[in-house]
N, C-alpha and C positions, 0 to 999 in steps of 0.2 A: 485073966492069963489066956484068953482066946484072942484076945488085942495086940496080946503082945507076938503069941505066935504069928499072927497075920503079918505082923511087921516084920518078921523075922522071913516069913516068904518071900514077903513083896521089895526085902533090901536084897533079895536073893536074885533077882530079875537081871538080866543083863538091862544095859544102858541100851543096847540097841534096839530091843524092845519097842520102848517107848518113843523111838526114833521110827522105827518103824511106822506103829500107831501112828504118832503125827503125820506121814508121808502116806497113808491112807485115808488118814482126816483129809488132807489136801485132795490127794484123787477123788476122794466121795466129794468135795465142794464141785470140784473141776467137774465132774459127771451130772452133778444135780444141775449147776445151771447150766451145764448143753442140754441138758433134758427141758429146762423151763424155758433155754431160748428155743428149742426144737416145738415144744407146741406154741408161745407166744406166734413165732413164724408161720406155724400152721393158720392160727385162726388171722393173723395179720394177711394172709394168702387168699385164705379161704373170704377175705371180705373184700378184697380186690378184686377178683374174681366177679363177686355181686355184682359190684360197685361196676367194671367192665362189661358184666351184663344187662347191666339197667342202661347203657350209655349207649350199647350196639342196639338195640331195642329201638331207643328212640329215632337211634340211627335208619334200623330199619323201616319204623314207621313213615318216616320221612320219604324215605326212597319209595314205598308202597305209597304216598299218598303224589310226591309227583309225578311216578309212573301213572297213576291212576290222571293226571293233569293230562301230560302229554298224550295217554290212548284219548281223550274229547281229542285234543286239537288235532292232534291225528284224524278222528271220522270227521272234525269239520272240516278238515282240507282237503278231505277225499268228497267230502259233498260238494264243496266248492270246484271240484277238478269234474266230477261228474256231470256238472251242471255245464262248463267250461265245455266239455264234451258236445253238451247239447247244445249251446249256442253256436257250436264252429259247425253241426251239422245244419244245423238251421240256415246257416249265412251262407255256407255252401250250397244246399238246396237251392236258396234266395239267389245266389249268384249266379248259379245253372240257370233257375229259371227269369234270370234278369241280362243275360249275356246280350239277346239281341234290345235290349235298352241303349238308351243314351250313353255314348262315352263318358260322360260325366260321372253317371250313375255307377257305372262297373271301374269305374275312376276309386270313389270314395266306399265300394266293397270291398276290395279289393285292400284297402287299407284299413279297413276297418278288419277283413279276414286275418291279414298282418298280421295287426297288434292282437287280436286273439290268440292266435297260434303264438307270439312271443309270450305273452301271459302265460297261457296253457304250460307252455315249456319252463316257465319259471316258475308255474307251482309245482310241473313236476320235481325241478330240483329241487325248492324247497320241502317237498315230499318223501323223496329220498334222504335227503339230509334229516331231516326226521327219523325217518325210520332209522338211519344209523345209531344218530345219538338214543333208540327209543331200544334196539337191539343193547348197547353199550350199557347202557343204567338197565337193562336187566341181568345184564353178565353182573356185575356190579352188585346187582340185588342178590341174582344165588350164591354168589361168592360166599355174601356176609353175612347169608342167611346161613350158608353151611357152616361157617366160623362159629356161629353162635352157638348151632346145636351143639358142638363141639366143646364149646365152653362151656354150654349147659349141663352137658353129660359130666365135666368135671367137675364144678360145683354141687354136680350129685352126690357125684362120686365121695368126694369129700364129704360130705354134709352125711352120706351114711358110712361112713367110717368113725365121722366125730360120733354120730349115735350109737354105733355099734361101741366105739373102746363108754359111753357115758353108759350103755347098757351094762356092758361088762361090771363096771366098776357097781353098778347098782345090785347086781347079783353077789359080788362078792361081797358087798356090807354085807348081806343077805344072810346068807351063807357063814359067815364072820357070829352073827347077831345070833342065828344058831347054833354054833358050834359051843359060844360064849357067854350063852342066856345064864349060866350060873354064878358069872362073874360085872355082868353089867350092873353097875352103879355101884357097886362094891370093890372100888378102887380103879373099875376099866372102863371106857367109853370109848363106843364104835361113833366118830362123824363123814358125813363124807363132802368134801369142797374140791371145786373146779377139776371134779374129775376124776381124784384121789381119796381111799379112802384110811382114814386115820385112827389105829388104835391105840389109845394112849391109858397107859396103864400107869397107876399112881406107887409109891416109893416104896408105900406101907405093903402092897401087892406083893414086890418083888426085890427090895432091899434091906436091909439095914443099917439105921445111920451112919453114911461115910463108909459101908461095904461094897461090895464090887460080887460077892457072892448070893444067887439068888436064891431065897426064899423056896419052899416046897410049894407052896401054895401059888408061886407066881411060875413055881416049873410047870405044874400042871396044866395054866392058862396056855402058857407057850405051845405047850404041846398039842394043844388045840387048834391055832392058831397053825401050826407049822401042817398041822394035816390039811388044814384048807389050800394052802400055796402047795402042799403037794398035786393037788387036783385042779392046780390050776397053774399052768405052769408058764402062761404068757404075761404074768405079772411082775414086776418089777420089785423090789423091797429095799427099802430105806430102814435101818431102825438111828434111830436120833436120843443119846444120851442130852439129860435135861439137869440143872440145878438149881440151887436159890443163888441168892446173890452173896453169901454169908461166905466169905473166903476161909481155907480152909491155909494151915499150917500144917501141912505131914513135912514131917524127917525122912518117911522110907518113899514107895515106889509113886505111891499117890503125894502126890506135891501141893497141888488145888483141881478150885473145879474144870479144871480142861482135862489135866488125867482122872480125875473122877468121873466125866461124863463119858469120855473116851471109853473108859475101861468098863463101864455096866452096859455101855452099846458091843461094845464085843462080848462079853458075857452073856445078854442074850441072844446072840446073834447064833454063839455055840451050840446052847440048847436047843433051839432050832433045829441047826445041821444036824447036831448027835441022835435027834430023834426023830427024821426023817429022811427023805430020799432030795430034798431040795438041792437044786445044783446051787454051790457056793458061787457063783460067778452074777446069781442075781441077786443076790446080799449086797449092799453096801451098811458097813455101820459106820456112825458118824457121834461126834461128842459135840455140843455147842454149849457144853458151859450154862453161866447167865445170863446169856445174852439176847435170849430168844423167849421171855417168861409170858407166860399169860394171862397173868396177871401182875402189872409193876409196882404194886402195892407194899412197902415196907411191913406189912402184918403178917402174925404167925401164922394167917388162915391160907394168906396167899401165896408166901413162900412154902408151903406144903402143897399149894396146887404145881408150882413150879418145879418143885423134885418130882420130875417124872421121867418117864422113857416112850415114845411116841413107835409104833412101826406103823410106816408110807406104804403103802401099796396103791399102786399107778399103774394099767393096764400099758405094754409096749405101746410106743409110737412106730413100730417098723413099714403096715401099711398104708400110715401117713404118709411116712417118709419116703416110703416108694415114690406115694403117688405126687407127691413132690417134687420128683426127682424127674417123673417124667412127663414135667409139661413143656 
């Protein structure tokens, strides 16, 4: 008699409700893919920045090595220049002392002096060219060091944001475990993966077979989840309904596993909203049918595991997205 009453009730629901539910499913899938893409982009950008920073650190080390070599060459040229100055002074002195000497000796001395002066001018030109090159190298080195410092700061900023996101997930998992300790291993499990927290509830905790109305013990667990979400407004919530692979042949509103999974996800979502002040914009309800089993075996035990509702919680990526937009 309860079944016939439920079928009569579901038959009265307009077709547009089903269509709207399917539209919401598509929107939820799109939003999920967008969030997944954003997270992948964040990790990819962080890896690229690290790789670029490593490359530029190697370039910086090379420039520093080249600068040291040029500094050594500069000092050698300076020493040669000083020595030539000394030779020039000696020749001038000798030239002055030998002016009274033979004309031949004076001519040779004059030639030597001219040659020394030409060499000295050449060395001066080389010294100026090397100094200019060294100054330009130093400017490039300073610019690269400044750019490297900026990139290092951005990498540190992204790493800090990702660490905060992971810490937020850890804190959220601990809060949920504290709030739901009476239900853990009694049809409810809490796990953490890829920066997200998964609250998985078996069908036995929430629903009767083939039904979409949540049982009292399931309502109590959902209220506890809602209390935690009220205190963590920066968490996105995705409610996913899952079924086993046994086809449904309903004649009412629930015609197949798609319908069942969507309506169960919606029922769970409504209960959390009705018993809390959670902003509905934070929550997405989606049905996955039988297409994401946790155990692909065709046994009663495997199918029991697959009949579940998952509440997937993920810290918002707003800060990370803003950091990426500012690159």
